[in-house]
N, C-alpha and C positions, 0 to 999 in steps of 0.2 A: 181691192185687196186680194193678195193671192195667197191660198192655202196652199202650204205644203203637206205633201204626206211623206210620212217616215216609212224608208224601205224596210221591210224585214230582213234582218240578216238570218241567213240559214247557215247554221253550223253543223259541220259532217263531222261526226267523231268516229274515228278510225276504229274498227270493232278488234278487241285484242284476242288473237288467234293462237291455240297450241298448233305447234308442227307437228302435222299427223307421222310425222316420222320417229317421233321422240319415243323410245322404248320404257314403257310404263312396267317394270317388274318389281314384285316384292322382295326380291332380293338386293334390289339396287336402294338402299335408305338414303342414299345423297341427291338422287334424283327425285325420290319422294319427299323429301324435305323442303323442296320448292312449292308443292300444296299443301304445307301444312303451317299453323300461325305460329307464335313462339310461344303461344299457350298449349299448343298442341292440338287443335282445333283443325278440321278439314277446311279447306278455301274452298268457298263456292263456287260455282260455273262462271256467274258473271263476273268474277276479278279476275280467275284464273285462266277465262278463255278457252277452256275446252270444251269439245261438243258432248252431247249428251252422254254417247257410250263411251268416249273417254274419260269422262268425269264418274261412269260407273266402274271402268277399269281403275282408274285411281283409287277410289272409293275401297273397292273389294282388296287392292294393292296394301293400301295402308294399313287396313284392317289385319290381314295376313301377317304384316311386318310387327304388329304391335304385339300379336300374338304369340310370334316368334321371339320377342324382347330385341328387335331392330330397332323401333323406333319408340320413343314412352309413350304412354295413354294420357300423361298430365306432366305438368312441371314438378309436382311434390316429390318426386325422386329425387330432382337436385336439391331441394330443403332438407330431404332426409339426411344425406352427405353431409349438407351443411351442419345440419344439429348434432351429428356426431364428431363433425371437427369443433363445434362450439362446447361442447360436452369436455372433449380432450384440452381447450383452451380452460374451462373452467377448472379443469382438475389441476393443472399447470399452476392455475392462480391460487387455488387452494394450498398446494404444497409449497409454495413460493412463501405463502404467509404463516406456516408452519402449523397449518390445521392437522390434528391428530387422524382423522380418518380422511383421506383425500380418496375420491372418486376414482373407481377402477375404469379404465378402457376397456373397451370391447375387445380388442386387438391383445393387450394384457393380459386378459380373460382366457381366450385361447391359447395362447401360448404357454400361460400355466397349466391348460387342461393336455396340450400335447406331451409337455416335458413329462409330466406325471406318468401318460400312457409309455411313454419310451423307456420311462423307470422300472415301470413294472413290468413291459417285456424284455426289458434286460435283465432283469434280477432271475426272472423265471427261468427254469433249465428247459432246453431246446427237446423237441419230440425227438430229434434224429440222436441226439445225445443219449437219450432214456434207452433207446433202442439197442444202441450200439454196445449198451455196457452189459 
């Protein structure tokens, strides 16, 4: 009886590497978005393929871009916009039902304040007109 030995298969995984010529700049959010997940987290080195010095540059650039509002800190900012749209849709539905007091949209409130301010400034006499008289 002959015993066969199983050969060990050696699988070589090719390391992912980041091109050293890739410019990492905090003023370029399109490049930095490659290193951020959809939830806004920074992708780790083992996945991005960056060297340790490149990863430090990436982290610093992402944090600077976040501070300058070029990149979001989290996904919650998109949800806030969605909440405003949902509130506007709820107000439209309430007015369609004929409710007495529909919800006011934020845009309408600011437009009303702006129109009141322009009305008060238009009705007040100008300083130049008073000095020439």
